[in-house]
A tleap script that builds the chain and sets N, CA, C and O, in Angstrom:
source leaprc.protein.ff14SB
mol = sequence {
  NMET GLU TYR LYS GLU GLN VAL GLU LYS ARG
  VAL GLU GLN LYS VAL LYS PHE ILE VAL THR
  LYS VAL VAL LYS VAL LEU PHE PHE ILE ILE
  LEU GLY LEU ALA LEU ALA PHE LEU ILE GLY
  TYR VAL VAL MET ARG LEU TRP ASN TRP LEU
  MET PRO GLU LEU PHE GLY LEU PRO SER ILE
  GLY TYR TRP GLN ALA VAL GLY MET LEU ILE
  LEU ALA LYS ILE PHE PHE GLY PHE GLY SER
  GLY SER GLY PRO GLY LYS ASN THR ARG SER
  LYS ASN LYS PRO ARG TYR LYS ARG CYS GLY
  SER LEU ARG LYS ASP PHE THR ASP TRP LYS
  HIE TYR ASP GLU PHE TRP ALA THR GLU GLY
  GLU ARG ALA TYR LYS GLN TYR LEU GLU ARG
  LYS GLU GLN LYS ASN GLU THR HIE GLY ASP
  CARG
}
set mol.1.N position { -56.388 -36.433 37.381 }
set mol.1.CA position { -55.097 -36.861 36.991 }
set mol.1.C position { -54.169 -35.635 36.949 }
set mol.1.O position { -53.141 -35.636 37.626 }
set mol.2.N position { -54.426 -34.829 36.350 }
set mol.2.CA position { -53.672 -33.458 36.057 }
set mol.2.C position { -53.508 -33.079 37.026 }
set mol.2.O position { -52.328 -33.215 37.349 }
set mol.3.N position { -54.319 -32.459 38.026 }
set mol.3.CA position { -54.225 -31.508 38.869 }
set mol.3.C position { -53.102 -32.402 40.067 }
set mol.3.O position { -52.388 -31.777 40.851 }
set mol.4.N position { -53.132 -33.697 40.009 }
set mol.4.CA position { -51.941 -34.576 41.115 }
set mol.4.C position { -50.940 -34.341 40.334 }
set mol.4.O position { -50.177 -33.638 40.996 }
set mol.5.N position { -50.468 -34.534 39.239 }
set mol.5.CA position { -49.249 -34.417 38.233 }
set mol.5.C position { -48.713 -32.799 39.050 }
set mol.5.O position { -47.675 -32.640 39.692 }
set mol.6.N position { -49.562 -31.973 38.825 }
set mol.6.CA position { -49.215 -30.386 38.810 }
set mol.6.C position { -48.665 -30.246 40.502 }
set mol.6.O position { -47.692 -29.556 40.806 }
set mol.7.N position { -49.452 -31.005 41.469 }
set mol.7.CA position { -49.165 -30.739 42.936 }
set mol.7.C position { -47.891 -31.668 42.984 }
set mol.7.O position { -46.964 -31.277 43.694 }
set mol.8.N position { -47.796 -32.479 42.519 }
set mol.8.CA position { -46.525 -33.435 42.711 }
set mol.8.C position { -45.452 -32.775 42.071 }
set mol.8.O position { -44.370 -33.053 42.588 }
set mol.9.N position { -45.376 -31.777 40.852 }
set mol.9.CA position { -44.568 -31.393 40.338 }
set mol.9.C position { -43.990 -29.693 41.389 }
set mol.9.O position { -42.890 -29.142 41.429 }
set mol.10.N position { -45.277 -29.351 42.061 }
set mol.10.CA position { -44.984 -28.352 43.180 }
set mol.10.C position { -43.968 -28.605 44.264 }
set mol.10.O position { -42.954 -27.972 44.556 }
set mol.11.N position { -44.509 -29.717 44.799 }
set mol.11.CA position { -43.708 -30.572 45.807 }
set mol.11.C position { -42.094 -30.909 45.096 }
set mol.11.O position { -41.132 -30.309 45.575 }
set mol.12.N position { -41.948 -31.592 44.297 }
set mol.12.CA position { -40.827 -31.585 43.937 }
set mol.12.C position { -39.865 -30.303 43.848 }
set mol.12.O position { -38.662 -30.197 44.090 }
set mol.13.N position { -40.789 -29.393 43.427 }
set mol.13.CA position { -39.910 -28.121 43.091 }
set mol.13.C position { -39.640 -27.437 44.292 }
set mol.13.O position { -38.731 -26.607 44.262 }
set mol.14.N position { -40.261 -27.628 45.360 }
set mol.14.CA position { -40.025 -26.801 46.549 }
set mol.14.C position { -39.286 -27.850 47.236 }
set mol.14.O position { -38.791 -27.268 48.201 }
set mol.15.N position { -38.911 -29.161 47.281 }
set mol.15.CA position { -37.725 -29.549 47.954 }
set mol.15.C position { -36.560 -29.656 47.058 }
set mol.15.O position { -35.412 -29.766 47.488 }
set mol.16.N position { -36.765 -29.633 46.226 }
set mol.16.CA position { -35.421 -29.237 45.166 }
set mol.16.C position { -34.812 -27.861 45.530 }
set mol.16.O position { -33.608 -27.719 45.744 }
set mol.17.N position { -35.912 -26.644 45.599 }
set mol.17.CA position { -35.022 -25.620 46.187 }
set mol.17.C position { -34.795 -25.746 47.312 }
set mol.17.O position { -33.674 -25.301 47.560 }
set mol.18.N position { -35.275 -26.124 48.141 }
set mol.18.CA position { -35.130 -26.045 50.205 }
set mol.18.C position { -33.627 -27.172 49.666 }
set mol.18.O position { -32.549 -26.591 49.784 }
set mol.19.N position { -33.567 -28.200 49.288 }
set mol.19.CA position { -32.208 -28.780 49.395 }
set mol.19.C position { -31.142 -28.292 48.721 }
set mol.19.O position { -30.034 -28.808 48.872 }
set mol.20.N position { -31.346 -27.198 47.865 }
set mol.20.CA position { -30.562 -26.669 47.044 }
set mol.20.C position { -29.849 -25.602 47.930 }
set mol.20.O position { -28.659 -25.303 47.831 }
set mol.21.N position { -30.868 -24.997 48.930 }
set mol.21.CA position { -30.669 -23.721 49.879 }
set mol.21.C position { -29.638 -24.381 50.993 }
set mol.21.O position { -28.701 -23.744 51.475 }
set mol.22.N position { -29.998 -25.968 51.381 }
set mol.22.CA position { -29.157 -26.256 52.773 }
set mol.22.C position { -27.850 -26.552 52.130 }
set mol.22.O position { -26.797 -26.161 52.633 }
set mol.23.N position { -27.898 -27.210 51.070 }
set mol.23.CA position { -26.531 -27.308 50.525 }
set mol.23.C position { -25.529 -26.117 50.583 }
set mol.23.O position { -24.415 -26.004 51.094 }
set mol.24.N position { -26.456 -25.128 49.758 }
set mol.24.CA position { -25.346 -23.713 49.707 }
set mol.24.C position { -25.125 -23.005 51.119 }
set mol.24.O position { -24.137 -22.274 51.192 }
set mol.25.N position { -26.069 -23.160 52.443 }
set mol.25.CA position { -25.702 -22.807 53.429 }
set mol.25.C position { -24.710 -23.554 53.949 }
set mol.25.O position { -23.936 -22.990 54.723 }
set mol.26.N position { -24.534 -24.845 53.670 }
set mol.26.CA position { -23.897 -25.803 54.340 }
set mol.26.C position { -22.165 -25.554 53.762 }
set mol.26.O position { -21.194 -25.598 54.517 }
set mol.27.N position { -22.105 -25.325 52.441 }
set mol.27.CA position { -21.328 -25.014 51.491 }
set mol.27.C position { -20.485 -24.260 52.196 }
set mol.27.O position { -19.346 -24.486 52.606 }
set mol.28.N position { -21.591 -22.805 52.338 }
set mol.28.CA position { -20.483 -21.746 52.981 }
set mol.28.C position { -20.599 -21.462 54.250 }
set mol.28.O position { -20.582 -20.274 54.570 }
set mol.29.N position { -20.727 -22.378 55.159 }
set mol.29.CA position { -20.425 -22.815 56.576 }
set mol.29.C position { -18.959 -23.443 56.521 }
set mol.29.O position { -18.071 -23.161 57.326 }
set mol.30.N position { -18.840 -24.279 55.522 }
set mol.30.CA position { -17.671 -25.082 55.714 }
set mol.30.C position { -16.624 -24.218 55.393 }
set mol.30.O position { -15.617 -24.049 56.082 }
set mol.31.N position { -16.926 -23.587 54.156 }
set mol.31.CA position { -16.055 -22.815 53.614 }
set mol.31.C position { -15.953 -21.640 54.544 }
set mol.31.O position { -14.847 -21.205 54.222 }
set mol.32.N position { -16.329 -20.970 55.345 }
set mol.32.CA position { -16.152 -20.155 56.406 }
set mol.32.C position { -15.316 -20.499 57.554 }
set mol.32.O position { -14.534 -19.723 58.104 }
set mol.33.N position { -15.554 -21.826 57.908 }
set mol.33.CA position { -14.662 -22.364 59.060 }
set mol.33.C position { -13.650 -22.546 58.180 }
set mol.33.O position { -12.683 -21.852 58.492 }
set mol.34.N position { -13.438 -23.348 56.980 }
set mol.34.CA position { -11.851 -23.672 56.382 }
set mol.34.C position { -11.072 -22.131 56.192 }
set mol.34.O position { -9.843 -22.087 56.144 }
set mol.35.N position { -11.770 -21.086 56.106 }
set mol.35.CA position { -10.990 -19.658 55.962 }
set mol.35.C position { -10.635 -19.267 57.197 }
set mol.35.O position { -9.603 -18.619 57.369 }
set mol.36.N position { -11.514 -19.643 58.290 }
set mol.36.CA position { -11.019 -18.909 59.650 }
set mol.36.C position { -9.866 -19.560 60.278 }
set mol.36.O position { -9.165 -19.019 61.133 }
set mol.37.N position { -9.661 -21.006 59.717 }
set mol.37.CA position { -8.510 -22.005 60.055 }
set mol.37.C position { -7.514 -21.595 59.544 }
set mol.37.O position { -6.437 -21.521 60.135 }
set mol.38.N position { -7.753 -21.184 58.081 }
set mol.38.CA position { -6.410 -20.945 57.339 }
set mol.38.C position { -6.033 -19.374 57.617 }
set mol.38.O position { -4.869 -18.987 57.513 }
set mol.39.N position { -7.002 -18.588 57.941 }
set mol.39.CA position { -6.246 -17.359 58.531 }
set mol.39.C position { -5.386 -17.475 59.725 }
set mol.39.O position { -4.237 -17.036 59.779 }
set mol.40.N position { -6.101 -18.189 60.836 }
set mol.40.CA position { -5.261 -18.558 61.832 }
set mol.40.C position { -3.966 -18.906 61.681 }
set mol.40.O position { -3.083 -18.553 62.462 }
set mol.41.N position { -3.765 -19.705 60.541 }
set mol.41.CA position { -2.639 -20.730 60.358 }
set mol.41.C position { -1.550 -19.505 59.849 }
set mol.41.O position { -0.390 -19.328 60.221 }
set mol.42.N position { -2.018 -19.057 59.280 }
set mol.42.CA position { -1.471 -17.653 58.387 }
set mol.42.C position { -0.577 -16.939 59.391 }
set mol.42.O position { 0.653 -16.897 59.394 }
set mol.43.N position { -1.629 -16.261 60.434 }
set mol.43.CA position { -1.155 -15.449 61.202 }
set mol.43.C position { -0.258 -16.103 62.387 }
set mol.43.O position { 0.502 -15.358 63.006 }
set mol.44.N position { -0.319 -17.257 62.660 }
set mol.44.CA position { 0.601 -18.114 63.506 }
set mol.44.C position { 2.025 -18.160 62.905 }
set mol.44.O position { 2.967 -17.700 63.550 }
set mol.45.N position { 2.217 -18.767 61.548 }
set mol.45.CA position { 3.368 -18.683 60.708 }
set mol.45.C position { 4.043 -17.429 60.510 }
set mol.45.O position { 5.271 -17.341 60.509 }
set mol.46.N position { 3.185 -16.358 60.325 }
set mol.46.CA position { 3.389 -14.936 60.333 }
set mol.46.C position { 4.313 -14.518 61.489 }
set mol.46.O position { 5.491 -14.184 61.360 }
set mol.47.N position { 3.687 -14.578 62.525 }
set mol.47.CA position { 4.170 -14.478 63.920 }
set mol.47.C position { 5.095 -14.956 64.462 }
set mol.47.O position { 5.660 -14.367 65.383 }
set mol.48.N position { 5.564 -16.422 63.918 }
set mol.48.CA position { 6.633 -17.083 64.434 }
set mol.48.C position { 7.979 -16.979 63.244 }
set mol.48.O position { 9.112 -17.458 63.287 }
set mol.49.N position { 7.399 -16.270 62.371 }
set mol.49.CA position { 8.451 -16.006 61.164 }
set mol.49.C position { 9.311 -14.835 61.807 }
set mol.49.O position { 10.511 -14.825 62.079 }
set mol.50.N position { 8.117 -13.618 62.009 }
set mol.50.CA position { 8.952 -12.499 62.209 }
set mol.50.C position { 9.059 -11.788 63.781 }
set mol.50.O position { 9.948 -10.962 63.987 }
set mol.51.N position { 8.313 -12.080 64.621 }
set mol.51.CA position { 8.377 -11.763 65.839 }
set mol.51.C position { 9.494 -12.318 66.423 }
set mol.51.O position { 10.442 -11.573 66.671 }
set mol.52.N position { 9.553 -13.471 66.684 }
set mol.52.CA position { 10.816 -13.839 67.513 }
set mol.52.C position { 12.243 -13.075 67.390 }
set mol.52.O position { 12.953 -12.626 68.290 }
set mol.53.N position { 12.467 -13.071 65.725 }
set mol.53.CA position { 13.878 -12.544 65.288 }
set mol.53.C position { 14.034 -11.127 65.479 }
set mol.53.O position { 15.111 -10.568 65.687 }
set mol.54.N position { 12.499 -10.369 65.372 }
set mol.54.CA position { 12.689 -8.900 65.120 }
set mol.54.C position { 12.604 -8.357 66.554 }
set mol.54.O position { 13.331 -7.401 66.827 }
set mol.55.N position { 11.833 -8.838 67.456 }
set mol.55.CA position { 11.279 -8.278 68.808 }
set mol.55.C position { 11.864 -9.292 69.864 }
set mol.55.O position { 12.163 -8.853 70.974 }
set mol.56.N position { 12.012 -10.415 69.621 }
set mol.56.CA position { 12.738 -11.362 70.923 }
set mol.56.C position { 11.449 -11.947 71.343 }
set mol.56.O position { 11.522 -12.720 72.298 }
set mol.57.N position { 10.385 -11.756 70.872 }
set mol.57.CA position { 8.964 -12.607 71.706 }
set mol.57.C position { 8.982 -14.101 71.402 }
set mol.57.O position { 9.641 -14.666 70.529 }
set mol.58.N position { 8.431 -14.450 71.975 }
set mol.58.CA position { 8.109 -15.971 71.997 }
set mol.58.C position { 7.653 -16.546 70.892 }
set mol.58.O position { 7.419 -15.605 70.132 }
set mol.59.N position { 7.383 -17.565 70.345 }
set mol.59.CA position { 6.633 -18.161 69.447 }
set mol.59.C position { 5.542 -18.634 69.861 }
set mol.59.O position { 5.492 -19.204 70.951 }
set mol.60.N position { 4.326 -18.470 68.973 }
set mol.60.CA position { 2.889 -18.579 69.649 }
set mol.60.C position { 2.350 -20.127 68.853 }
set mol.60.O position { 2.843 -20.468 67.778 }
set mol.61.N position { 1.403 -20.869 69.484 }
set mol.61.CA position { 0.580 -21.843 68.818 }
set mol.61.C position { -0.630 -21.368 67.961 }
set mol.61.O position { -1.077 -20.225 67.869 }
set mol.62.N position { -1.019 -22.414 67.406 }
set mol.62.CA position { -2.040 -21.739 66.791 }
set mol.62.C position { -3.176 -21.373 67.309 }
set mol.62.O position { -3.758 -20.406 66.818 }
set mol.63.N position { -3.834 -22.204 68.618 }
set mol.63.CA position { -4.875 -21.283 69.098 }
set mol.63.C position { -4.763 -20.092 69.612 }
set mol.63.O position { -5.742 -19.357 69.743 }
set mol.64.N position { -2.995 -19.598 70.131 }
set mol.64.CA position { -2.748 -18.190 70.818 }
set mol.64.C position { -3.071 -17.256 69.625 }
set mol.64.O position { -3.547 -16.142 69.846 }
set mol.65.N position { -2.782 -17.758 68.151 }
set mol.65.CA position { -2.881 -16.862 67.042 }
set mol.65.C position { -4.194 -16.150 66.606 }
set mol.65.O position { -4.383 -14.996 66.222 }
set mol.66.N position { -5.509 -17.771 66.885 }
set mol.66.CA position { -6.783 -17.246 66.787 }
set mol.66.C position { -7.247 -16.315 68.022 }
set mol.66.O position { -8.003 -15.384 67.742 }
set mol.67.N position { -6.839 -16.499 69.417 }
set mol.67.CA position { -7.180 -15.622 70.420 }
set mol.67.C position { -6.460 -14.430 69.998 }
set mol.67.O position { -7.068 -13.418 70.344 }
set mol.68.N position { -5.659 -14.256 69.534 }
set mol.68.CA position { -5.015 -12.679 68.975 }
set mol.68.C position { -6.077 -12.171 68.041 }
set mol.68.O position { -6.566 -11.049 68.177 }
set mol.69.N position { -6.403 -12.945 67.165 }
set mol.69.CA position { -7.393 -12.489 66.025 }
set mol.69.C position { -8.587 -12.139 66.554 }
set mol.69.O position { -9.121 -11.080 66.224 }
set mol.70.N position { -9.127 -12.956 67.404 }
set mol.70.CA position { -10.659 -12.524 67.964 }
set mol.70.C position { -9.921 -11.238 69.152 }
set mol.70.O position { -10.766 -10.381 69.409 }
set mol.71.N position { -8.950 -11.063 69.661 }
set mol.71.CA position { -8.903 -9.934 70.527 }
set mol.71.C position { -8.641 -8.644 69.657 }
set mol.71.O position { -8.838 -7.542 70.170 }
set mol.72.N position { -8.252 -8.740 68.500 }
set mol.72.CA position { -7.963 -7.939 67.442 }
set mol.72.C position { -9.418 -7.182 67.031 }
set mol.72.O position { -9.748 -6.017 66.806 }
set mol.73.N position { -10.122 -8.524 67.061 }
set mol.73.CA position { -11.448 -7.776 66.434 }
set mol.73.C position { -12.085 -7.078 67.407 }
set mol.73.O position { -12.625 -6.022 67.078 }
set mol.74.N position { -12.139 -7.439 68.526 }
set mol.74.CA position { -12.749 -7.153 69.601 }
set mol.74.C position { -12.624 -5.623 69.950 }
set mol.74.O position { -13.572 -4.843 70.042 }
set mol.75.N position { -10.989 -5.262 70.167 }
set mol.75.CA position { -10.446 -4.346 70.016 }
set mol.75.C position { -10.574 -3.161 68.839 }
set mol.75.O position { -10.715 -1.975 69.137 }
set mol.76.N position { -10.525 -3.512 67.848 }
set mol.76.CA position { -10.303 -2.792 66.932 }
set mol.76.C position { -11.450 -2.744 65.881 }
set mol.76.O position { -11.799 -1.725 65.286 }
set mol.77.N position { -11.996 -3.996 65.732 }
set mol.77.CA position { -13.039 -4.297 64.470 }
set mol.77.C position { -12.290 -4.547 63.522 }
set mol.77.O position { -11.065 -4.661 63.473 }
set mol.78.N position { -13.387 -4.665 62.450 }
set mol.78.CA position { -12.489 -4.452 60.978 }
set mol.78.C position { -13.142 -3.421 60.133 }
set mol.78.O position { -13.517 -3.640 58.981 }
set mol.79.N position { -13.247 -2.420 60.680 }
set mol.79.CA position { -13.784 -1.501 59.787 }
set mol.79.C position { -14.957 -1.709 59.471 }
set mol.79.O position { -15.309 -2.882 59.340 }
set mol.80.N position { -16.004 -0.533 59.232 }
set mol.80.CA position { -17.072 -0.264 58.752 }
set mol.80.C position { -17.842 -1.038 57.768 }
set mol.80.O position { -19.000 -1.446 57.852 }
set mol.81.N position { -16.984 -1.165 56.821 }
set mol.81.CA position { -17.402 -1.662 55.247 }
set mol.81.C position { -17.740 -0.756 54.895 }
set mol.81.O position { -17.701 0.297 55.532 }
set mol.82.N position { -18.356 -0.964 53.299 }
set mol.82.CA position { -18.987 -0.233 52.498 }
set mol.82.C position { -19.988 -0.956 51.255 }
set mol.82.O position { -20.335 -0.573 50.137 }
set mol.83.N position { -20.255 -2.207 52.075 }
set mol.83.CA position { -21.084 -3.192 51.338 }
set mol.83.C position { -22.965 -2.454 51.597 }
set mol.83.O position { -23.401 -1.601 52.371 }
set mol.84.N position { -23.670 -3.367 50.451 }
set mol.84.CA position { -24.820 -3.161 50.712 }
set mol.84.C position { -25.574 -2.977 51.991 }
set mol.84.O position { -25.478 -3.772 52.926 }
set mol.85.N position { -26.406 -1.796 52.010 }
set mol.85.CA position { -27.094 -1.543 53.561 }
set mol.85.C position { -26.036 -0.469 54.518 }
set mol.85.O position { -26.381 0.100 55.553 }
set mol.86.N position { -24.800 -0.388 53.916 }
set mol.86.CA position { -24.139 0.215 54.911 }
set mol.86.C position { -24.205 1.649 54.614 }
set mol.86.O position { -24.506 1.724 53.422 }
set mol.87.N position { -24.102 2.568 55.001 }
set mol.87.CA position { -24.083 4.199 54.918 }
set mol.87.C position { -22.518 4.933 54.713 }
set mol.87.O position { -21.868 5.405 55.646 }
set mol.88.N position { -22.171 4.917 53.567 }
set mol.88.CA position { -20.937 5.161 53.199 }
set mol.88.C position { -20.414 6.659 54.052 }
set mol.88.O position { -19.219 6.807 54.307 }
set mol.89.N position { -21.357 7.630 54.412 }
set mol.89.CA position { -21.052 8.845 55.062 }
set mol.89.C position { -20.263 8.718 56.448 }
set mol.89.O position { -20.200 7.710 57.151 }
set mol.90.N position { -19.744 9.822 56.657 }
set mol.90.CA position { -18.879 9.558 57.906 }
set mol.90.C position { -19.977 9.672 59.454 }
set mol.90.O position { -20.909 10.474 59.398 }
set mol.91.N position { -19.817 9.000 60.504 }
set mol.91.CA position { -20.503 9.112 61.705 }
set mol.91.C position { -20.781 10.310 62.113 }
set mol.91.O position { -21.859 10.593 62.635 }
set mol.92.N position { -19.561 11.378 61.862 }
set mol.92.CA position { -19.360 12.317 62.244 }
set mol.92.C position { -20.302 13.640 61.595 }
set mol.92.O position { -20.742 14.583 62.253 }
set mol.93.N position { -20.452 13.434 60.259 }
set mol.93.CA position { -21.025 14.206 59.249 }
set mol.93.C position { -22.465 14.374 59.486 }
set mol.93.O position { -23.117 13.337 59.610 }
set mol.94.N position { -23.151 15.645 59.582 }
set mol.94.CA position { -24.451 15.728 60.008 }
set mol.94.C position { -25.206 15.121 58.898 }
set mol.94.O position { -24.744 15.020 57.762 }
set mol.95.N position { -26.473 14.687 59.278 }
set mol.95.CA position { -27.324 14.024 58.436 }
set mol.95.C position { -28.485 14.830 58.028 }
set mol.95.O position { -29.290 14.347 57.232 }
set mol.96.N position { -28.637 15.963 58.482 }
set mol.96.CA position { -29.681 16.876 58.109 }
set mol.96.C position { -29.647 17.670 56.925 }
set mol.96.O position { -30.604 18.386 56.631 }
set mol.97.N position { -28.229 17.575 55.955 }
set mol.97.CA position { -28.275 18.527 54.984 }
set mol.97.C position { -29.344 18.961 53.824 }
set mol.97.O position { -29.434 19.940 53.082 }
set mol.98.N position { -30.284 17.503 54.062 }
set mol.98.CA position { -31.616 17.927 53.042 }
set mol.98.C position { -32.658 18.901 53.425 }
set mol.98.O position { -33.570 19.351 52.731 }
set mol.99.N position { -32.361 19.141 54.639 }
set mol.99.CA position { -33.419 20.077 55.263 }
set mol.99.C position { -33.344 21.555 54.794 }
set mol.99.O position { -34.300 22.316 54.639 }
set mol.100.N position { -31.849 21.852 54.572 }
set mol.100.CA position { -31.331 23.174 54.178 }
set mol.100.C position { -31.462 24.262 54.985 }
set mol.100.O position { -31.299 24.045 56.186 }
set mol.101.N position { -31.617 24.951 54.777 }
set mol.101.CA position { -31.132 26.517 55.416 }
set mol.101.C position { -32.300 26.387 56.844 }
set mol.101.O position { -32.162 27.066 57.861 }
set mol.102.N position { -33.388 25.407 56.642 }
set mol.102.CA position { -33.870 25.739 58.001 }
set mol.102.C position { -33.107 25.098 59.303 }
set mol.102.O position { -33.437 25.521 60.411 }
set mol.103.N position { -32.411 24.403 59.231 }
set mol.103.CA position { -31.310 23.635 60.587 }
set mol.103.C position { -30.583 24.672 60.565 }
set mol.103.O position { -29.916 24.798 61.592 }
set mol.104.N position { -30.467 25.337 59.927 }
set mol.104.CA position { -28.890 26.172 60.102 }
set mol.104.C position { -28.979 27.240 60.620 }
set mol.104.O position { -28.004 27.597 61.282 }
set mol.105.N position { -30.250 28.229 60.522 }
set mol.105.CA position { -30.815 29.103 60.795 }
set mol.105.C position { -31.815 29.443 62.142 }
set mol.105.O position { -32.948 29.865 61.911 }
set mol.106.N position { -31.332 29.232 63.659 }
set mol.106.CA position { -32.370 29.420 64.367 }
set mol.106.C position { -33.049 30.736 65.079 }
set mol.106.O position { -33.903 30.856 65.957 }
set mol.107.N position { -32.438 31.476 64.461 }
set mol.107.CA position { -33.036 33.073 64.685 }
set mol.107.C position { -34.539 32.914 64.632 }
set mol.107.O position { -35.179 33.372 65.579 }
set mol.108.N position { -34.994 32.492 63.928 }
set mol.108.CA position { -36.387 32.663 63.603 }
set mol.108.C position { -37.332 31.675 64.673 }
set mol.108.O position { -38.518 31.925 64.893 }
set mol.109.N position { -36.799 30.831 65.125 }
set mol.109.CA position { -37.767 29.985 65.991 }
set mol.109.C position { -38.374 30.428 67.434 }
set mol.109.O position { -38.913 29.655 68.226 }
set mol.110.N position { -38.138 32.141 67.663 }
set mol.110.CA position { -38.654 32.271 68.917 }
set mol.110.C position { -39.913 32.763 68.587 }
set mol.110.O position { -40.742 33.036 69.456 }
set mol.111.N position { -40.168 32.928 67.106 }
set mol.111.CA position { -41.838 33.512 66.562 }
set mol.111.C position { -42.339 31.937 66.451 }
set mol.111.O position { -43.560 31.792 66.402 }
set mol.112.N position { -41.704 31.007 66.416 }
set mol.112.CA position { -42.686 29.621 66.692 }
set mol.112.C position { -43.855 29.477 67.162 }
set mol.112.O position { -44.821 29.118 66.489 }
set mol.113.N position { -43.877 29.769 68.477 }
set mol.113.CA position { -44.901 29.210 69.229 }
set mol.113.C position { -46.089 30.253 69.036 }
set mol.113.O position { -47.226 29.783 69.010 }
set mol.114.N position { -45.956 31.378 68.923 }
set mol.114.CA position { -46.811 32.443 68.329 }
set mol.114.C position { -47.503 32.094 67.001 }
set mol.114.O position { -48.726 32.106 66.856 }
set mol.115.N position { -46.697 31.813 66.137 }
set mol.115.CA position { -47.302 31.534 64.711 }
set mol.115.C position { -47.952 30.173 65.066 }
set mol.115.O position { -49.125 30.039 64.715 }
set mol.116.N position { -47.463 29.334 65.594 }
set mol.116.CA position { -48.474 27.847 65.901 }
set mol.116.C position { -50.022 28.520 66.344 }
set mol.116.O position { -51.076 28.437 65.714 }
set mol.117.N position { -49.770 29.161 67.563 }
set mol.117.CA position { -50.784 29.713 68.306 }
set mol.117.C position { -51.871 30.348 67.042 }
set mol.117.O position { -52.975 29.886 66.757 }
set mol.118.N position { -51.352 31.248 66.560 }
set mol.118.CA position { -52.383 31.963 65.583 }
set mol.118.C position { -53.080 31.405 64.167 }
set mol.118.O position { -54.206 31.588 63.705 }
set mol.119.N position { -51.733 30.518 63.590 }
set mol.119.CA position { -52.100 30.296 62.134 }
set mol.119.C position { -51.761 28.471 61.880 }
set mol.119.O position { -52.090 27.811 60.894 }
set mol.120.N position { -51.043 28.005 63.066 }
set mol.120.CA position { -50.544 26.573 62.466 }
set mol.120.C position { -51.467 25.578 62.593 }
set mol.120.O position { -51.512 24.624 61.817 }
set mol.121.N position { -52.206 25.730 63.517 }
set mol.121.CA position { -53.580 24.844 63.575 }
set mol.121.C position { -54.504 24.988 62.874 }
set mol.121.O position { -55.127 24.006 62.470 }
set mol.122.N position { -54.845 26.242 62.537 }
set mol.122.CA position { -56.134 26.589 61.463 }
set mol.122.C position { -55.503 26.011 59.956 }
set mol.122.O position { -56.275 25.585 59.097 }
set mol.123.N position { -54.272 26.042 59.781 }
set mol.123.CA position { -53.476 25.689 58.616 }
set mol.123.C position { -53.581 24.281 58.378 }
set mol.123.O position { -54.016 23.795 57.334 }
set mol.124.N position { -53.113 23.542 59.519 }
set mol.124.CA position { -53.147 22.112 59.684 }
set mol.124.C position { -54.526 21.168 59.354 }
set mol.124.O position { -54.602 20.099 58.749 }
set mol.125.N position { -55.713 22.095 60.073 }
set mol.125.CA position { -57.085 21.608 59.576 }
set mol.125.C position { -57.352 21.686 58.349 }
set mol.125.O position { -57.711 20.797 57.577 }
set mol.126.N position { -57.161 22.832 58.165 }
set mol.126.CA position { -57.317 22.907 56.242 }
set mol.126.C position { -56.610 21.784 55.448 }
set mol.126.O position { -57.172 21.200 54.521 }
set mol.127.N position { -55.506 21.543 55.805 }
set mol.127.CA position { -54.374 20.856 55.191 }
set mol.127.C position { -55.489 19.075 55.219 }
set mol.127.O position { -55.798 18.365 54.262 }
set mol.128.N position { -55.735 18.938 56.369 }
set mol.128.CA position { -56.546 17.808 56.487 }
set mol.128.C position { -57.837 17.621 55.895 }
set mol.128.O position { -58.105 16.666 55.165 }
set mol.129.N position { -58.653 18.549 56.213 }
set mol.129.CA position { -59.761 18.693 54.941 }
set mol.129.C position { -59.606 18.703 53.677 }
set mol.129.O position { -60.601 18.413 53.013 }
set mol.130.N position { -58.608 18.962 53.112 }
set mol.130.CA position { -58.365 18.769 51.606 }
set mol.130.C position { -57.451 17.528 51.527 }
set mol.130.O position { -57.143 17.160 50.394 }
set mol.131.N position { -56.983 16.843 52.567 }
set mol.131.CA position { -56.547 15.495 51.897 }
set mol.131.C position { -58.089 14.544 51.890 }
set mol.131.O position { -58.430 13.826 50.950 }
set mol.132.N position { -58.867 14.743 53.143 }
set mol.132.CA position { -59.961 13.789 53.099 }
set mol.132.C position { -60.665 14.291 51.995 }
set mol.132.O position { -61.336 13.355 51.560 }
set mol.133.N position { -60.869 15.420 51.246 }
set mol.133.CA position { -61.617 15.500 50.373 }
set mol.133.C position { -61.175 14.787 49.308 }
set mol.133.O position { -62.069 14.148 48.754 }
set mol.134.N position { -59.624 14.639 48.634 }
set mol.134.CA position { -59.056 14.430 47.710 }
set mol.134.C position { -59.155 12.804 48.029 }
set mol.134.O position { -59.089 12.108 47.016 }
set mol.135.N position { -59.303 12.103 49.270 }
set mol.135.CA position { -59.494 10.751 49.104 }
set mol.135.C position { -60.994 10.081 48.775 }
set mol.135.O position { -61.307 8.960 48.373 }
set mol.136.N position { -61.774 11.254 49.122 }
set mol.136.CA position { -63.352 11.147 48.808 }
set mol.136.C position { -63.381 10.955 47.220 }
set mol.136.O position { -63.959 10.044 46.627 }
set mol.137.N position { -62.664 11.963 46.669 }
set mol.137.CA position { -63.144 12.036 45.105 }
set mol.137.C position { -62.288 10.804 44.438 }
set mol.137.O position { -62.787 10.149 43.523 }
set mol.138.N position { -61.074 10.542 44.904 }
set mol.138.CA position { -60.364 9.674 44.336 }
set mol.138.C position { -60.391 8.274 45.067 }
set mol.138.O position { -59.618 7.441 44.594 }
set mol.139.N position { -60.949 7.991 45.850 }
set mol.139.CA position { -61.247 6.688 46.730 }
set mol.139.C position { -59.993 6.515 47.511 }
set mol.139.O position { -58.918 7.012 47.174 }
set mol.140.N position { -60.161 5.863 48.458 }
set mol.140.CA position { -58.666 5.802 49.371 }
set mol.140.C position { -58.218 4.819 48.919 }
set mol.140.O position { -58.780 3.766 48.617 }
set mol.141.N position { -56.285 5.379 48.797 }
set mol.141.CA position { -55.272 5.018 48.164 }
set mol.141.C position { -54.222 4.543 49.117 }
set mol.141.O position { -53.138 4.142 48.693 }
savepdb mol mol.pdb
quit
C-alpha cells in the first residue's frame, strides 16, 4: 500500500512539474507576441509622428512598421549581446594569448621537423608509458 502511494505521489509531482513548465512556456510565448506587437505599434506611431513632418515621407501602417523592423534586424542585427554563453571579447582580437610567446615567435620552427625526427617520437612514447604505469598503479580514472 505504501509503495502505491509513493508511485502516485511521484506521478503527481511529475504532472505538476510538466503543467507548470507548459504554463510558463505559453506565458512567455504570449508575452513575446504582445511585446512584438507593441514594438511594431510604437515604431509605426513614431514614424507617423516624425517622418512626414521632418522629411516629407508618407505615413505607414502597422505591418509596414513590422516589416521595417524585420528588415532592420536582417540588415543590421541587434548586436552580439553579452549574455551567458556569449564571449565578450571582440571577433577581431586573437584568441591564442594563453599560448604565450610560442605563437609570437616562429623563427625556431625551422628546427621542428628535425626535433620531432630525433627526439619527439621517443619522448612521446616515454610519456605514454608513464601514463600507462600511472593508470595501472592508480586504476583507470
